[in-house]
PDB file with SEQRES, HELIX, SHEET and CRYST1 records, atoms N, CA, C and O in Angstrom:
SEQRES   1 A   81  MET ASP LYS HIS ILE ILE VAL GLY VAL HIS ILE VAL ASP          
SEQRES   2 A   81  ARG GLU ALA HIS ALA VAL LYS VAL GLN ALA VAL PHE THR          
SEQRES   3 A   81  GLN PHE GLY GLU GLN ILE LYS THR ARG LEU GLY MET HIS          
SEQRES   4 A   81  ASP ASP ILE CYS PRO SER ASN GLY LEU ILE LEU LEU GLU          
SEQRES   5 A   81  MET ALA ASP THR PRO GLU THR CYS GLN MET ILE GLU ALA          
SEQRES   6 A   81  VAL GLN ALA ILE GLY GLY VAL ASP CYS LYS THR MET VAL          
SEQRES   7 A   81  PHE GLU HIS                                                  
HELIX    1 AA1 ARG A   14  GLN A   27  1                                  14    
HELIX    2 AA2 GLY A   29  GLN A   31  5                                   3    
HELIX    3 AA3 PRO A   57  GLN A   67  1                                  11    
SHEET    1 AA1 4 ILE A  32  HIS A  39  0                                        
SHEET    2 AA1 4 GLY A  47  MET A  53 -1                                        
SHEET    3 AA1 4 LYS A   3  ILE A  11 -1                                        
SHEET    4 AA1 4 VAL A  72  GLU A  80 -1                                        
CRYST1    1.000    1.000    1.000  90.00  90.00  90.00 P 1           1          
ATOM      1  N   MET A   1      17.491   4.836 -13.447  1.00  0.00           N  
ATOM      2  CA  MET A   1      17.253   5.041 -12.076  1.00  0.00           C  
ATOM      3  C   MET A   1      17.474   3.716 -11.374  1.00  0.00           C  
ATOM      4  O   MET A   1      16.573   2.894 -11.202  1.00  0.00           O  
ATOM      5  N   ASP A   2      18.758   3.557 -10.970  1.00  0.00           N  
ATOM      6  CA  ASP A   2      19.206   2.260 -10.428  1.00  0.00           C  
ATOM      7  C   ASP A   2      19.907   2.589  -9.090  1.00  0.00           C  
ATOM      8  O   ASP A   2      21.128   2.491  -8.968  1.00  0.00           O  
ATOM      9  N   LYS A   3      19.075   2.991  -8.074  1.00  0.00           N  
ATOM     10  CA  LYS A   3      19.636   3.393  -6.747  1.00  0.00           C  
ATOM     11  C   LYS A   3      18.880   2.677  -5.684  1.00  0.00           C  
ATOM     12  O   LYS A   3      17.720   2.301  -5.852  1.00  0.00           O  
ATOM     13  N   HIS A   4      19.570   2.491  -4.564  1.00  0.00           N  
ATOM     14  CA  HIS A   4      18.937   2.031  -3.357  1.00  0.00           C  
ATOM     15  C   HIS A   4      18.799   3.316  -2.497  1.00  0.00           C  
ATOM     16  O   HIS A   4      19.825   3.921  -2.187  1.00  0.00           O  
ATOM     17  N   ILE A   5      17.635   3.743  -2.112  1.00  0.00           N  
ATOM     18  CA  ILE A   5      17.458   4.934  -1.242  1.00  0.00           C  
ATOM     19  C   ILE A   5      16.856   4.466   0.078  1.00  0.00           C  
ATOM     20  O   ILE A   5      15.789   3.858   0.165  1.00  0.00           O  
ATOM     21  N   ILE A   6      17.656   4.812   1.113  1.00  0.00           N  
ATOM     22  CA  ILE A   6      17.275   4.539   2.524  1.00  0.00           C  
ATOM     23  C   ILE A   6      16.982   5.827   3.241  1.00  0.00           C  
ATOM     24  O   ILE A   6      17.804   6.744   3.236  1.00  0.00           O  
ATOM     25  N   VAL A   7      15.802   5.914   3.870  1.00  0.00           N  
ATOM     26  CA  VAL A   7      15.518   7.123   4.593  1.00  0.00           C  
ATOM     27  C   VAL A   7      15.247   6.795   6.060  1.00  0.00           C  
ATOM     28  O   VAL A   7      14.366   6.006   6.400  1.00  0.00           O  
ATOM     29  N   GLY A   8      16.065   7.454   6.933  1.00  0.00           N  
ATOM     30  CA  GLY A   8      15.813   7.271   8.400  1.00  0.00           C  
ATOM     31  C   GLY A   8      14.913   8.537   8.866  1.00  0.00           C  
ATOM     32  O   GLY A   8      15.211   9.695   8.572  1.00  0.00           O  
ATOM     33  N   VAL A   9      13.827   8.190   9.593  1.00  0.00           N  
ATOM     34  CA  VAL A   9      12.928   9.137  10.097  1.00  0.00           C  
ATOM     35  C   VAL A   9      12.962   9.020  11.578  1.00  0.00           C  
ATOM     36  O   VAL A   9      12.585   7.981  12.120  1.00  0.00           O  
ATOM     37  N   HIS A  10      13.423  10.096  12.297  1.00  0.00           N  
ATOM     38  CA  HIS A  10      13.485  10.065  13.735  1.00  0.00           C  
ATOM     39  C   HIS A  10      12.440  11.002  14.226  1.00  0.00           C  
ATOM     40  O   HIS A  10      12.423  12.195  13.923  1.00  0.00           O  
ATOM     41  N   ILE A  11      11.508  10.379  15.051  1.00  0.00           N  
ATOM     42  CA  ILE A  11      10.398  11.136  15.601  1.00  0.00           C  
ATOM     43  C   ILE A  11      10.657  11.365  17.123  1.00  0.00           C  
ATOM     44  O   ILE A  11      10.752  10.407  17.890  1.00  0.00           O  
ATOM     45  N   VAL A  12      10.769  12.649  17.536  1.00  0.00           N  
ATOM     46  CA  VAL A  12      11.110  13.022  18.848  1.00  0.00           C  
ATOM     47  C   VAL A  12      10.019  12.672  19.792  1.00  0.00           C  
ATOM     48  O   VAL A  12      10.318  12.153  20.867  1.00  0.00           O  
ATOM     49  N   ASP A  13       8.757  12.914  19.483  1.00  0.00           N  
ATOM     50  CA  ASP A  13       7.587  12.701  20.325  1.00  0.00           C  
ATOM     51  C   ASP A  13       6.603  11.967  19.541  1.00  0.00           C  
ATOM     52  O   ASP A  13       5.746  12.543  18.871  1.00  0.00           O  
ATOM     53  N   ARG A  14       6.727  10.590  19.623  1.00  0.00           N  
ATOM     54  CA  ARG A  14       5.774   9.748  18.769  1.00  0.00           C  
ATOM     55  C   ARG A  14       4.366  10.077  19.016  1.00  0.00           C  
ATOM     56  O   ARG A  14       3.581  10.170  18.073  1.00  0.00           O  
ATOM     57  N   GLU A  15       4.015  10.251  20.189  1.00  0.00           N  
ATOM     58  CA  GLU A  15       2.526  10.457  20.563  1.00  0.00           C  
ATOM     59  C   GLU A  15       2.003  11.792  19.839  1.00  0.00           C  
ATOM     60  O   GLU A  15       0.865  11.818  19.372  1.00  0.00           O  
ATOM     61  N   ALA A  16       2.755  12.762  19.766  1.00  0.00           N  
ATOM     62  CA  ALA A  16       2.408  14.023  19.136  1.00  0.00           C  
ATOM     63  C   ALA A  16       2.495  14.024  17.587  1.00  0.00           C  
ATOM     64  O   ALA A  16       1.734  14.721  16.915  1.00  0.00           O  
ATOM     65  N   HIS A  17       3.427  13.238  17.047  1.00  0.00           N  
ATOM     66  CA  HIS A  17       3.688  13.380  15.631  1.00  0.00           C  
ATOM     67  C   HIS A  17       3.427  12.236  14.727  1.00  0.00           C  
ATOM     68  O   HIS A  17       3.416  12.370  13.504  1.00  0.00           O  
ATOM     69  N   ALA A  18       3.202  11.036  15.372  1.00  0.00           N  
ATOM     70  CA  ALA A  18       3.113   9.784  14.631  1.00  0.00           C  
ATOM     71  C   ALA A  18       1.935   9.737  13.695  1.00  0.00           C  
ATOM     72  O   ALA A  18       2.017   9.121  12.632  1.00  0.00           O  
ATOM     73  N   VAL A  19       0.886  10.346  14.045  1.00  0.00           N  
ATOM     74  CA  VAL A  19      -0.332  10.381  13.182  1.00  0.00           C  
ATOM     75  C   VAL A  19      -0.010  11.127  11.834  1.00  0.00           C  
ATOM     76  O   VAL A  19      -0.356  10.691  10.735  1.00  0.00           O  
ATOM     77  N   LYS A  20       0.677  12.279  12.028  1.00  0.00           N  
ATOM     78  CA  LYS A  20       1.026  13.090  10.856  1.00  0.00           C  
ATOM     79  C   LYS A  20       2.030  12.325  10.013  1.00  0.00           C  
ATOM     80  O   LYS A  20       1.866  12.264   8.794  1.00  0.00           O  
ATOM     81  N   VAL A  21       2.992  11.779  10.565  1.00  0.00           N  
ATOM     82  CA  VAL A  21       3.959  10.881   9.777  1.00  0.00           C  
ATOM     83  C   VAL A  21       3.330   9.839   9.096  1.00  0.00           C  
ATOM     84  O   VAL A  21       3.636   9.596   7.929  1.00  0.00           O  
ATOM     85  N   GLN A  22       2.407   9.136   9.752  1.00  0.00           N  
ATOM     86  CA  GLN A  22       1.722   8.012   9.072  1.00  0.00           C  
ATOM     87  C   GLN A  22       0.849   8.414   7.936  1.00  0.00           C  
ATOM     88  O   GLN A  22       0.714   7.677   6.958  1.00  0.00           O  
ATOM     89  N   ALA A  23       0.219   9.629   8.047  1.00  0.00           N  
ATOM     90  CA  ALA A  23      -0.601  10.185   6.949  1.00  0.00           C  
ATOM     91  C   ALA A  23       0.324  10.368   5.707  1.00  0.00           C  
ATOM     92  O   ALA A  23      -0.069   9.996   4.602  1.00  0.00           O  
ATOM     93  N   VAL A  24       1.500  10.916   5.872  1.00  0.00           N  
ATOM     94  CA  VAL A  24       2.441  11.124   4.831  1.00  0.00           C  
ATOM     95  C   VAL A  24       2.882   9.769   4.141  1.00  0.00           C  
ATOM     96  O   VAL A  24       2.994   9.656   2.920  1.00  0.00           O  
ATOM     97  N   PHE A  25       3.128   8.715   5.085  1.00  0.00           N  
ATOM     98  CA  PHE A  25       3.515   7.430   4.617  1.00  0.00           C  
ATOM     99  C   PHE A  25       2.402   6.768   3.793  1.00  0.00           C  
ATOM    100  O   PHE A  25       2.678   6.119   2.783  1.00  0.00           O  
ATOM    101  N   THR A  26       1.177   6.928   4.215  1.00  0.00           N  
ATOM    102  CA  THR A  26       0.051   6.490   3.486  1.00  0.00           C  
ATOM    103  C   THR A  26      -0.133   7.147   2.133  1.00  0.00           C  
ATOM    104  O   THR A  26      -0.441   6.504   1.129  1.00  0.00           O  
ATOM    105  N   GLN A  27       0.065   8.424   2.150  1.00  0.00           N  
ATOM    106  CA  GLN A  27      -0.136   9.183   0.867  1.00  0.00           C  
ATOM    107  C   GLN A  27       0.975   8.743  -0.188  1.00  0.00           C  
ATOM    108  O   GLN A  27       0.680   8.701  -1.383  1.00  0.00           O  
ATOM    109  N   PHE A  28       2.184   8.434   0.232  1.00  0.00           N  
ATOM    110  CA  PHE A  28       3.275   8.031  -0.649  1.00  0.00           C  
ATOM    111  C   PHE A  28       3.477   6.479  -0.514  1.00  0.00           C  
ATOM    112  O   PHE A  28       4.554   6.015  -0.889  1.00  0.00           O  
ATOM    113  N   GLY A  29       2.633   5.752  -0.067  1.00  0.00           N  
ATOM    114  CA  GLY A  29       2.736   4.327   0.184  1.00  0.00           C  
ATOM    115  C   GLY A  29       3.314   3.556  -0.924  1.00  0.00           C  
ATOM    116  O   GLY A  29       4.102   2.645  -0.667  1.00  0.00           O  
ATOM    117  N   GLU A  30       2.996   3.835  -2.115  1.00  0.00           N  
ATOM    118  CA  GLU A  30       3.486   3.087  -3.307  1.00  0.00           C  
ATOM    119  C   GLU A  30       5.017   3.244  -3.556  1.00  0.00           C  
ATOM    120  O   GLU A  30       5.598   2.470  -4.316  1.00  0.00           O  
ATOM    121  N   GLN A  31       5.646   4.223  -2.927  1.00  0.00           N  
ATOM    122  CA  GLN A  31       7.059   4.554  -2.992  1.00  0.00           C  
ATOM    123  C   GLN A  31       7.860   3.691  -1.906  1.00  0.00           C  
ATOM    124  O   GLN A  31       9.064   3.466  -2.031  1.00  0.00           O  
ATOM    125  N   ILE A  32       7.168   3.271  -0.933  1.00  0.00           N  
ATOM    126  CA  ILE A  32       7.831   2.613   0.233  1.00  0.00           C  
ATOM    127  C   ILE A  32       8.003   1.084  -0.140  1.00  0.00           C  
ATOM    128  O   ILE A  32       7.000   0.395  -0.329  1.00  0.00           O  
ATOM    129  N   LYS A  33       9.201   0.588  -0.240  1.00  0.00           N  
ATOM    130  CA  LYS A  33       9.443  -0.809  -0.589  1.00  0.00           C  
ATOM    131  C   LYS A  33       9.480  -1.604   0.769  1.00  0.00           C  
ATOM    132  O   LYS A  33       8.830  -2.640   0.913  1.00  0.00           O  
ATOM    133  N   THR A  34      10.251  -1.084   1.732  1.00  0.00           N  
ATOM    134  CA  THR A  34      10.385  -1.737   2.973  1.00  0.00           C  
ATOM    135  C   THR A  34      10.301  -0.730   4.099  1.00  0.00           C  
ATOM    136  O   THR A  34      10.811   0.383   3.970  1.00  0.00           O  
ATOM    137  N   ARG A  35       9.624  -1.120   5.277  1.00  0.00           N  
ATOM    138  CA  ARG A  35       9.564  -0.262   6.409  1.00  0.00           C  
ATOM    139  C   ARG A  35       9.847  -0.996   7.659  1.00  0.00           C  
ATOM    140  O   ARG A  35       9.283  -2.053   7.942  1.00  0.00           O  
ATOM    141  N   LEU A  36      10.730  -0.418   8.403  1.00  0.00           N  
ATOM    142  CA  LEU A  36      11.190  -1.021   9.743  1.00  0.00           C  
ATOM    143  C   LEU A  36      11.033   0.002  10.832  1.00  0.00           C  
ATOM    144  O   LEU A  36      11.726   1.019  10.808  1.00  0.00           O  
ATOM    145  N   GLY A  37      10.156  -0.215  11.789  1.00  0.00           N  
ATOM    146  CA  GLY A  37      10.039   0.718  12.835  1.00  0.00           C  
ATOM    147  C   GLY A  37      10.702   0.201  14.182  1.00  0.00           C  
ATOM    148  O   GLY A  37      10.596  -0.962  14.570  1.00  0.00           O  
ATOM    149  N   MET A  38      11.398   1.196  14.850  1.00  0.00           N  
ATOM    150  CA  MET A  38      12.201   0.752  16.002  1.00  0.00           C  
ATOM    151  C   MET A  38      11.896   1.911  17.088  1.00  0.00           C  
ATOM    152  O   MET A  38      11.707   3.077  16.742  1.00  0.00           O  
ATOM    153  N   HIS A  39      11.869   1.530  18.284  1.00  0.00           N  
ATOM    154  CA  HIS A  39      11.775   2.532  19.392  1.00  0.00           C  
ATOM    155  C   HIS A  39      12.576   1.978  20.554  1.00  0.00           C  
ATOM    156  O   HIS A  39      12.762   0.770  20.708  1.00  0.00           O  
ATOM    157  N   ASP A  40      13.037   2.913  21.359  1.00  0.00           N  
ATOM    158  CA  ASP A  40      13.890   2.574  22.488  1.00  0.00           C  
ATOM    159  C   ASP A  40      13.074   2.240  23.689  1.00  0.00           C  
ATOM    160  O   ASP A  40      12.160   3.002  24.005  1.00  0.00           O  
ATOM    161  N   ASP A  41      13.334   1.119  24.419  1.00  0.00           N  
ATOM    162  CA  ASP A  41      12.538   0.700  25.600  1.00  0.00           C  
ATOM    163  C   ASP A  41      12.729   1.704  26.733  1.00  0.00           C  
ATOM    164  O   ASP A  41      11.865   1.880  27.592  1.00  0.00           O  
ATOM    165  N   ILE A  42      13.896   2.359  26.704  1.00  0.00           N  
ATOM    166  CA  ILE A  42      14.186   3.330  27.753  1.00  0.00           C  
ATOM    167  C   ILE A  42      13.482   4.694  27.587  1.00  0.00           C  
ATOM    168  O   ILE A  42      13.080   5.337  28.557  1.00  0.00           O  
ATOM    169  N   CYS A  43      13.357   5.088  26.345  1.00  0.00           N  
ATOM    170  CA  CYS A  43      12.676   6.376  26.041  1.00  0.00           C  
ATOM    171  C   CYS A  43      11.619   6.041  24.975  1.00  0.00           C  
ATOM    172  O   CYS A  43      11.834   6.332  23.799  1.00  0.00           O  
ATOM    173  N   PRO A  44      10.483   5.436  25.360  1.00  0.00           N  
ATOM    174  CA  PRO A  44       9.596   5.017  24.380  1.00  0.00           C  
ATOM    175  C   PRO A  44       8.889   6.165  23.523  1.00  0.00           C  
ATOM    176  O   PRO A  44       8.219   5.903  22.524  1.00  0.00           O  
ATOM    177  N   SER A  45       9.088   7.415  23.986  1.00  0.00           N  
ATOM    178  CA  SER A  45       8.410   8.475  23.321  1.00  0.00           C  
ATOM    179  C   SER A  45       9.097   8.817  21.913  1.00  0.00           C  
ATOM    180  O   SER A  45       8.512   9.411  21.008  1.00  0.00           O  
ATOM    181  N   ASN A  46      10.318   8.395  21.860  1.00  0.00           N  
ATOM    182  CA  ASN A  46      11.117   8.695  20.676  1.00  0.00           C  
ATOM    183  C   ASN A  46      11.010   7.422  19.765  1.00  0.00           C  
ATOM    184  O   ASN A  46      10.844   6.326  20.302  1.00  0.00           O  
ATOM    185  N   GLY A  47      11.100   7.536  18.416  1.00  0.00           N  
ATOM    186  CA  GLY A  47      11.081   6.451  17.532  1.00  0.00           C  
ATOM    187  C   GLY A  47      12.012   6.776  16.296  1.00  0.00           C  
ATOM    188  O   GLY A  47      12.321   7.914  15.943  1.00  0.00           O  
ATOM    189  N   LEU A  48      12.408   5.600  15.695  1.00  0.00           N  
ATOM    190  CA  LEU A  48      13.151   5.650  14.498  1.00  0.00           C  
ATOM    191  C   LEU A  48      12.529   4.694  13.436  1.00  0.00           C  
ATOM    192  O   LEU A  48      12.281   3.519  13.707  1.00  0.00           O  
ATOM    193  N   ILE A  49      12.299   5.218  12.282  1.00  0.00           N  
ATOM    194  CA  ILE A  49      11.692   4.400  11.160  1.00  0.00           C  
ATOM    195  C   ILE A  49      12.715   4.399  10.068  1.00  0.00           C  
ATOM    196  O   ILE A  49      13.218   5.460   9.697  1.00  0.00           O  
ATOM    197  N   LEU A  50      13.053   3.203   9.518  1.00  0.00           N  
ATOM    198  CA  LEU A  50      13.886   3.072   8.349  1.00  0.00           C  
ATOM    199  C   LEU A  50      13.081   2.635   7.158  1.00  0.00           C  
ATOM    200  O   LEU A  50      12.379   1.625   7.198  1.00  0.00           O  
ATOM    201  N   LEU A  51      13.188   3.394   6.107  1.00  0.00           N  
ATOM    202  CA  LEU A  51      12.417   3.081   4.803  1.00  0.00           C  
ATOM    203  C   LEU A  51      13.341   2.804   3.738  1.00  0.00           C  
ATOM    204  O   LEU A  51      14.329   3.519   3.573  1.00  0.00           O  
ATOM    205  N   GLU A  52      13.077   1.763   2.965  1.00  0.00           N  
ATOM    206  CA  GLU A  52      13.665   1.652   1.629  1.00  0.00           C  
ATOM    207  C   GLU A  52      12.768   2.182   0.621  1.00  0.00           C  
ATOM    208  O   GLU A  52      11.625   1.728   0.582  1.00  0.00           O  
ATOM    209  N   MET A  53      13.140   3.113  -0.230  1.00  0.00           N  
ATOM    210  CA  MET A  53      12.284   3.925  -1.017  1.00  0.00           C  
ATOM    211  C   MET A  53      12.520   3.555  -2.519  1.00  0.00           C  
ATOM    212  O   MET A  53      13.603   3.092  -2.879  1.00  0.00           O  
ATOM    213  N   ALA A  54      11.516   3.762  -3.361  1.00  0.00           N  
ATOM    214  CA  ALA A  54      11.572   3.687  -4.810  1.00  0.00           C  
ATOM    215  C   ALA A  54      12.395   4.825  -5.304  1.00  0.00           C  
ATOM    216  O   ALA A  54      12.386   5.886  -4.679  1.00  0.00           O  
ATOM    217  N   ASP A  55      13.129   4.671  -6.421  1.00  0.00           N  
ATOM    218  CA  ASP A  55      13.860   5.795  -6.992  1.00  0.00           C  
ATOM    219  C   ASP A  55      12.987   6.582  -7.915  1.00  0.00           C  
ATOM    220  O   ASP A  55      13.068   6.432  -9.134  1.00  0.00           O  
ATOM    221  N   THR A  56      12.131   7.441  -7.342  1.00  0.00           N  
ATOM    222  CA  THR A  56      11.204   8.170  -8.164  1.00  0.00           C  
ATOM    223  C   THR A  56      11.119   9.625  -7.617  1.00  0.00           C  
ATOM    224  O   THR A  56      11.448   9.871  -6.457  1.00  0.00           O  
ATOM    225  N   PRO A  57      10.693  10.541  -8.432  1.00  0.00           N  
ATOM    226  CA  PRO A  57      10.474  11.905  -7.953  1.00  0.00           C  
ATOM    227  C   PRO A  57       9.541  11.957  -6.802  1.00  0.00           C  
ATOM    228  O   PRO A  57       9.697  12.843  -5.962  1.00  0.00           O  
ATOM    229  N   GLU A  58       8.573  11.078  -6.684  1.00  0.00           N  
ATOM    230  CA  GLU A  58       7.654  11.143  -5.599  1.00  0.00           C  
ATOM    231  C   GLU A  58       8.320  10.869  -4.206  1.00  0.00           C  
ATOM    232  O   GLU A  58       7.823  11.299  -3.165  1.00  0.00           O  
ATOM    233  N   THR A  59       9.397  10.180  -4.241  1.00  0.00           N  
ATOM    234  CA  THR A  59      10.222   9.947  -3.048  1.00  0.00           C  
ATOM    235  C   THR A  59      10.713  11.218  -2.460  1.00  0.00           C  
ATOM    236  O   THR A  59      10.642  11.424  -1.249  1.00  0.00           O  
ATOM    237  N   CYS A  60      11.214  12.081  -3.307  1.00  0.00           N  
ATOM    238  CA  CYS A  60      11.661  13.376  -2.831  1.00  0.00           C  
ATOM    239  C   CYS A  60      10.583  14.175  -2.217  1.00  0.00           C  
ATOM    240  O   CYS A  60      10.797  14.830  -1.198  1.00  0.00           O  
ATOM    241  N   GLN A  61       9.399  14.145  -2.814  1.00  0.00           N  
ATOM    242  CA  GLN A  61       8.202  14.815  -2.279  1.00  0.00           C  
ATOM    243  C   GLN A  61       7.807  14.237  -0.929  1.00  0.00           C  
ATOM    244  O   GLN A  61       7.380  14.988  -0.052  1.00  0.00           O  
ATOM    245  N   MET A  62       7.932  12.944  -0.733  1.00  0.00           N  
ATOM    246  CA  MET A  62       7.592  12.371   0.516  1.00  0.00           C  
ATOM    247  C   MET A  62       8.610  12.839   1.649  1.00  0.00           C  
ATOM    248  O   MET A  62       8.225  13.143   2.778  1.00  0.00           O  
ATOM    249  N   ILE A  63       9.858  12.867   1.272  1.00  0.00           N  
ATOM    250  CA  ILE A  63      10.876  13.242   2.220  1.00  0.00           C  
ATOM    251  C   ILE A  63      10.583  14.735   2.622  1.00  0.00           C  
ATOM    252  O   ILE A  63      10.609  15.036   3.816  1.00  0.00           O  
ATOM    253  N   GLU A  64      10.326  15.612   1.729  1.00  0.00           N  
ATOM    254  CA  GLU A  64       9.976  16.973   1.993  1.00  0.00           C  
ATOM    255  C   GLU A  64       8.790  17.122   2.864  1.00  0.00           C  
ATOM    256  O   GLU A  64       8.793  17.962   3.764  1.00  0.00           O  
ATOM    257  N   ALA A  65       7.750  16.332   2.639  1.00  0.00           N  
ATOM    258  CA  ALA A  65       6.542  16.330   3.458  1.00  0.00           C  
ATOM    259  C   ALA A  65       6.812  15.917   4.882  1.00  0.00           C  
ATOM    260  O   ALA A  65       6.296  16.516   5.825  1.00  0.00           O  
ATOM    261  N   VAL A  66       7.634  14.876   5.034  1.00  0.00           N  
ATOM    262  CA  VAL A  66       7.928  14.390   6.373  1.00  0.00           C  
ATOM    263  C   VAL A  66       8.831  15.408   7.136  1.00  0.00           C  
ATOM    264  O   VAL A  66       8.678  15.592   8.344  1.00  0.00           O  
ATOM    265  N   GLN A  67       9.743  16.041   6.429  1.00  0.00           N  
ATOM    266  CA  GLN A  67      10.596  17.136   7.099  1.00  0.00           C  
ATOM    267  C   GLN A  67       9.867  18.376   7.445  1.00  0.00           C  
ATOM    268  O   GLN A  67      10.324  19.181   8.257  1.00  0.00           O  
ATOM    269  N   ALA A  68       8.738  18.538   6.835  1.00  0.00           N  
ATOM    270  CA  ALA A  68       7.926  19.733   7.151  1.00  0.00           C  
ATOM    271  C   ALA A  68       7.174  19.522   8.525  1.00  0.00           C  
ATOM    272  O   ALA A  68       6.694  20.499   9.099  1.00  0.00           O  
ATOM    273  N   ILE A  69       7.078  18.359   9.008  1.00  0.00           N  
ATOM    274  CA  ILE A  69       6.428  18.056  10.257  1.00  0.00           C  
ATOM    275  C   ILE A  69       7.407  18.349  11.444  1.00  0.00           C  
ATOM    276  O   ILE A  69       8.539  17.866  11.468  1.00  0.00           O  
ATOM    277  N   GLY A  70       6.954  19.101  12.350  1.00  0.00           N  
ATOM    278  CA  GLY A  70       7.672  19.474  13.545  1.00  0.00           C  
ATOM    279  C   GLY A  70       8.006  18.305  14.339  1.00  0.00           C  
ATOM    280  O   GLY A  70       7.203  17.376  14.429  1.00  0.00           O  
ATOM    281  N   GLY A  71       9.220  18.283  14.966  1.00  0.00           N  
ATOM    282  CA  GLY A  71       9.579  17.140  15.822  1.00  0.00           C  
ATOM    283  C   GLY A  71      10.051  15.916  15.046  1.00  0.00           C  
ATOM    284  O   GLY A  71      10.261  14.854  15.632  1.00  0.00           O  
ATOM    285  N   VAL A  72      10.213  16.051  13.791  1.00  0.00           N  
ATOM    286  CA  VAL A  72      10.679  14.910  12.954  1.00  0.00           C  
ATOM    287  C   VAL A  72      11.935  15.397  12.153  1.00  0.00           C  
ATOM    288  O   VAL A  72      12.027  16.513  11.643  1.00  0.00           O  
ATOM    289  N   ASP A  73      12.843  14.464  12.110  1.00  0.00           N  
ATOM    290  CA  ASP A  73      14.169  14.638  11.432  1.00  0.00           C  
ATOM    291  C   ASP A  73      14.368  13.475  10.381  1.00  0.00           C  
ATOM    292  O   ASP A  73      14.110  12.302  10.651  1.00  0.00           O  
ATOM    293  N   CYS A  74      14.813  13.869   9.258  1.00  0.00           N  
ATOM    294  CA  CYS A  74      15.021  12.796   8.137  1.00  0.00           C  
ATOM    295  C   CYS A  74      16.493  12.854   7.778  1.00  0.00           C  
ATOM    296  O   CYS A  74      17.117  13.914   7.729  1.00  0.00           O  
ATOM    297  N   LYS A  75      17.009  11.679   7.534  1.00  0.00           N  
ATOM    298  CA  LYS A  75      18.341  11.536   6.960  1.00  0.00           C  
ATOM    299  C   LYS A  75      18.132  10.506   5.759  1.00  0.00           C  
ATOM    300  O   LYS A  75      17.321   9.580   5.795  1.00  0.00           O  
ATOM    301  N   THR A  76      18.966  10.794   4.708  1.00  0.00           N  
ATOM    302  CA  THR A  76      18.784   9.905   3.491  1.00  0.00           C  
ATOM    303  C   THR A  76      20.163   9.449   3.087  1.00  0.00           C  
ATOM    304  O   THR A  76      21.114  10.221   2.968  1.00  0.00           O  
ATOM    305  N   MET A  77      20.217   8.099   2.876  1.00  0.00           N  
ATOM    306  CA  MET A  77      21.421   7.518   2.188  1.00  0.00           C  
ATOM    307  C   MET A  77      21.004   6.986   0.787  1.00  0.00           C  
ATOM    308  O   MET A  77      19.946   6.385   0.603  1.00  0.00           O  
ATOM    309  N   VAL A  78      21.899   7.248  -0.171  1.00  0.00           N  
ATOM    310  CA  VAL A  78      21.657   6.765  -1.487  1.00  0.00           C  
ATOM    311  C   VAL A  78      22.791   5.988  -1.973  1.00  0.00           C  
ATOM    312  O   VAL A  78      23.913   6.495  -1.982  1.00  0.00           O  
ATOM    313  N   PHE A  79      22.585   4.795  -2.379  1.00  0.00           N  
ATOM    314  CA  PHE A  79      23.641   3.816  -2.875  1.00  0.00           C  
ATOM    315  C   PHE A  79      23.348   3.738  -4.353  1.00  0.00           C  
ATOM    316  O   PHE A  79      22.266   3.375  -4.815  1.00  0.00           O  
ATOM    317  N   GLU A  80      24.430   4.118  -5.075  1.00  0.00           N  
ATOM    318  CA  GLU A  80      24.272   3.985  -6.653  1.00  0.00           C  
ATOM    319  C   GLU A  80      25.007   2.761  -7.186  1.00  0.00           C  
ATOM    320  O   GLU A  80      26.010   2.339  -6.611  1.00  0.00           O  
ATOM    321  N   HIS A  81      24.526   2.206  -8.253  1.00  0.00           N  
ATOM    322  CA  HIS A  81      25.205   1.035  -8.806  1.00  0.00           C  
ATOM    323  C   HIS A  81      25.952   1.483  -9.938  1.00  0.00           C  
ATOM    324  O   HIS A  81      26.623   0.684 -10.592  1.00  0.00           O  
TER     325      HIS A  81                                                      
END                                                                             
């Protein structure tokens, strides 16, 4: 398992969904190596979070859990060595 896994999490309505997203991040916190949160000053209700994840089966479970939340979209990039 020698991969860099980057997950982009786009939250359409932060106020409505951020608590649920944070609960999933807390549940799978040991899999998150780096977290970067960004939001647009023009439309502060939307947000983007970039995660560098561990290369483990639990990372797939976390992605599935986040995708199950309404108003949240995930994209994954995998860089293999």
